[in-house]
N, C-alpha and C positions, 0 to 999 in steps of 0.2 A: 849707466844703462839701468832701466827700470824693468821689472817683471810684470807682465799683464796676464791675468787669467781670462780665458775666453770659452764661450760655448758657440759652436758653429755646426754647419751641415756641409758635408762634402759633396762632390759632384754626383755621387750615387744616391744621395738623399739620406745617407746614414749620419746620425749625430756624432759629433766629435767635440772633445773638450781637452784643454791642456793649458800650457803657459808659453809665452814667447817673450824674448828680451828685445826691447826697443827703447829709443830715446824719448818717444812720445806715443800717445795713443794712436795718432794718425799714422805714424810709421808702423806701428803694430798691425793696424788694419791693412796697410799696404802689403806687408809681409805675408799676412794670412791670405790675402786675395791672390797673391802670386802662387800660393800653394793650392789654389782651387777651392778654398773654403769660403762659405757664405756666413759671416759672423752675425749671430743674433744677440750676443751679449759680450761685453769686454769691460774689464775693470782692473785697477791696480791690485797686485797681489797683497794680501794682508800684511806680509812682511815689509812691503814697500810703503804702505799707508800708515800714518801715525795712528796709534791706538786711540779709538774713539773718534777718529776723523770721519769726514763725510763719506769717503768711499767705503770704509768698513761698516759704518752705520747703515749706509744704503743697502749694502749686501746683506747685512744681518736682517734688516727690515724685510727685504724680499724673501729671504729664507723663511722668516717667521710667517709671512703672509701666504706662502705657497701652499696650495691645496690640490688634492687629486680628486677625481670623480666627475660626475655629471652635474651640470647646472640646470636649474629649473627656470624656464622662460616664463615671464609674466606679461600681461597685456601692457599696452602703452609703449612698446619698444620702438626701435627705429623703423621708418617706412622705407619704401623702395628708393626714394630720392636720397634719404640719409645714407643708405648703403652705397648708392652710386657715387655720392660725393666722397665718402670714406675711401672707396676703392680708388678713385681718381687721385686723391691726395696721397694715399699710401704708395701708389705707383710712382708719383712724382718724387716722393721722399726717398724711396728705395733706388730709383734711377739716379738721384743726386748723390748717391754713395753713402747715405746714412745707414747705420746698422739697423736691423729689423726691430730690435728692442727699443732703440732710440726713436724710431719712426712711430712705433706704437705709443710711446710716451708723449710724443708731440700730438698725436691724434686724441689721446685721452684728455689733454689740456683743453682741446677745442670743444669738448662735449659738456661744458658747464651747464648749459641750458637743457641738456638731455641726460638727466642723471641715470636713467636705466641703461641707456646706450653706453654711458661712461662706465657703469659697473660691469657691463659685459666685456668691454675692452680691457678693463683692469684685470679681470680674471683670465682673459686670453693672454695678456702680457705676463701674468704670473706663471702661466703654463710654459710660455716660451722661455722665461728667465730661468725656469727650473730644468731646462734642457729639452723640452718638448718642441714639436714642430708647430708652426702657425696653423697649418691645416687641422691638426689635432685640437687646438684651442677653438677654432671656428666650428668644428664638428660638434662641440658641446652645445651649440645653439642652432639646431636644425631648422627652426622656424624662421630665423633671421638669415642664416647662411645656408642655402639649400644645397642639395647634393651636387648640382652643377658647380656651384661656387667652390665648395670644399675640394672636389676632385680636381678642378683646374689648378687650385693653389697647390695641392699635393703634387700634381704633375710638374708644376713650375719649380717646386722645391727639389724634386728628384732630378730635374734637368739643369738646375742652377740658373734658371731664367725666370725667377719669380717676378722681377720687374716687368718683363714682357707680358707675362700672363696677367698680372694685375692691370696692365694697360689694355689688353684685349678684353678683359672682364668689364672694365669701366666703359669701353666703347660699346660693348654688347648691351650693358644696362642702360646707357644713355639712349641708344636707338630704340630699345623696347619702351622706355618711358615716353619718348617722343611720339611713338606710334599710338600708345594708349591715350595720350593727351589729345592727339588729333581726332581719334574716334570719339572721345568724350565731348570735345568742343563741337564736333559736327552734329552730335545728337542733342545739343542744347536747344536749337530752334524747333525741331519736331517735338521735343518734350514740352516746350512752352506752349505750342499749339494744342497739344493734348490736354494740358492743364487748363488752358483757357476754355476749351470745349467742355470739359467737365464742369467748370464753374458756371458757364453760360447755361448749360442744360439744367444744372441744379437750381439756379435762380429762376429759370422759367417754370420749373416744376413746383417750386416751393412758394413763389411770390406771384408770378403772372397768371398761371393757369387757375389757381383758386379764385382769383378775382373774376375771371371770365366765367368760371363755373357758377358763381353767384348770379351773374347777369343772365346766364342761360336759364337757370331755374326760375328766375323772376319773369323773364320774357316768354319762355316756352311753356310755362305752367305744367311741368311734368311730362311734356311730349318727349318721345324718344330722341336721343341724340344720334347723329351719324356715327358709324362704326369707328372711324379714325379718332373722332372727338372723344368717344367713350373710352378708347384705349389710353389716350393722353390723360384724361381725367383720372382714370384708375391708377395710372402710374404716379400722377401727382398726389393723390390721396395716400399712396404708399410712402412717398417721400415725406409728406407733411405729417401724416399720422404716426409713422413708425420710422423716424430717422435713425434711431439706434439699430433697428433691424437692417435697414438698408446699408448703413456704414459697416455694420458687423458682417453682412453678406459680402460686401466688397473686400473688406479686410480678410475675411475667411477664405475667399476665393484666391486672393494673392498668396496668403499663407499656405493654403493647400497646394497650390502650384509649386511654391518654394520647397515644401516638404517632399512633394512628389519628385522634384528634380534631384533631391538628395539620395533617393533610392537608386539602385542599379538600373532597374527598368526605366524609371523616369529620366535618369541621366541619358540613357540610350535614346529615348524618344526625343529629348531636346537636342542631342547631338545630331540625330537624323534630320530634324527640322532645320538645324543650322546649316546643313549641307544641301538642303533641297528647297527652302523657301526663297523665291526669286529675289526679294529685296536684300537679303543678307548673306546668301550663299557665297557670293564672290568674296565678300569681306572675310567670312569665316575661313573659307578654303585657302585664300591667298595669304592671310595672316598666319595660318598654321604652317604653310609651306615655308614662309619666310622665317618663322621661328625655328623650324626643324633644321633648315639648311644653315642658318647662322649659328645656332647652338652646336650643331655637329661640326661645322668648320672651325669654330673656336676651340672646341675640345681637341680635334685632330691637330690643329696648329700648336696646341699647348703640349702635345706629346702623350695624350691619353690614348690607349689602345683602342682600335676601332670597335671591338665588341663592347667594351665598357662604355665607349662614347655613345653607342647606339642605345644602351640601357639607360644612361643618364638622360639622353635626349627624349626617350620615351617617357621617362618619369616627369619631365617638365610639361607634358601636354595635358590639356583638359578635355580634348575631344577623343572619345573612345575609339572612333573609327581610324583616326590617324595613329593613335597609340597601338592599335592592333596591327596596322600596316608596318610600323617601325619594328614591332615585335617579330613579325613574319620576316622582315628583312634581316633582323639580327640572327634568326634561326638559319636562314639560307646562307648568310655569310659564315656562320659557325660551321656549316656543313661543307664549306669550300666553294660556294657559288659566288658569282660577282654580285655586288650590291645592285647595280643597275638592272640585272636580269629579273630579280624579284620585284624591284620597284615598278617595272613595266607591267607586272601582273596586278598591281594594286590600283583600284579605280580612283583613289583619292589623289594620285599623282599624275599630272598631265604628261604627255609624251615628251614635251620639250624638256621637262625636268629630268626624266630618266635618261634622255639622250645626252644631256650635258654632263650628268653624273658618269655615264659610260665613257665619255671623252676624258673626263678627269681621271678616271681609273686607268685608262689606257696610257695617258701621258704622265701619270704619276703626280698630277697637280690637282688632286681631288679637293683639298682644303680651299685652294684659290678658286676653283670652279664653283664650289658650294657658296663661297662668299659672293661671287658674281650673281648667282641665282638669287641669293638673299637680297642683294642690292636692287635687282630688277623687280623682285616681288614687293619690296618696300614701296617702290614707286607705284606699283600696281595696286597695293593696298590703299594708298592715298586716293587714287582714281576710283577705286571700288567704293570707298567711303563717300566720296563726292557723288558718285552715281546713286548710291543707296539713299542719301539725303535728298537728292533731286527727285527720286521716285517716291519717297515717303511723304515729302511735303505736299505735293498735289493730292495724293491719296487721302491724307488727313484733312486737308481743306475741303475736299469733296465730301468726305464723311461728315464733317461738321455741318456743311451746307445742307446735306440730305436730312440730318437729324433735326436741325433748326427749321428747315423748310417744312418737314413733315408736321412739326408742332404748330407752326404758323398756319398752314393750310387746314389742319384739324380744328384750330380755333376759329377760323373764318367760315368754315362750312355752316355752322349754326347761325352765324350772322347773316349769311345769304338766305337761309331758311326764314329767319325773322323778317328780313326785308320783303321776301315774297309774301309772307302772311300779312304784313302791314299793307302791302299793295292791294291784296284782295279785299 
């Protein structure tokens, strides 16, 4: 019989370590699993391993590398898709029965092309190997693993269902990424139309209009031009004579709007516009409701207390009106009121949502009901995006036609005048 040292977490989420006798490492893992322990590290006892052997050297190396404290995140780290893939693969490895530390080692080996992500996982692995929890290691990288991610993992560790939590997390991330990609792909065509419109107008102003202006000066010999023609020529002279000023003005306007949006008042204005502009309000509203219900359902299903789940859900939102609504719901639930009661008072939630939440509370199936709401609204978001694009496309085409048409008409008005003069 060999002796194996282990580091584990019990069913209450408390760290546990010690030694167990078994004929093999697999048997040791089975024995510890029967005790309700989730093993994060296991290795032969130094007395069992030869001096200088691989097991002793590996343990010594881990002890030497172990560090405590916070890590500084730098740019160029993993993106949302990298985190989603990592979560899905970790869930698969843990569900297959691999110890947590071994699963992390496998994931580290797969990050050769992403050195910064690999470094993060190595430091997280060191924290786990020194007796810490996975959630504590993840929490040292808040920009990569947000509050939602860390708290769900912590709840999974406490309940001994880490593999289920990781699976739910990966599903949540995959659906979020799919929704974002659909919105981005739907906006490609309108963006191309806008780009073409800007290019066409710029070419007309800088190339075509100056040539017509020279013809008008020669044929009309100083006679006054029609009002629309003079406006177009003045704009053309601004484009041709001061291109840096024009480009600087455009860039300054965009930068000014961006900086204004970063302020509390500006963010509030943009949030209000997002919920009231006809072309985008359905997309913004339904996508926020989908995110709220799916996040909240995932947290509750993972064992996170309802008040904490509401706080985490609020922190994941970008729209201040929805964040305020969730904060009000949190306060009412804290004071003993039903969640649906306060939700009915909030203008941002449709009656259908609050009614389904009420049913979920009454039947004790709130997480399942929230998931159904999220699934329904995911489909609604797709339809809303399609409707938004179908509305934006003709509006932009009409806008382009009006601008180009105005320029063409303005250029032909003097030609008509020249023809009339020649006729006389």
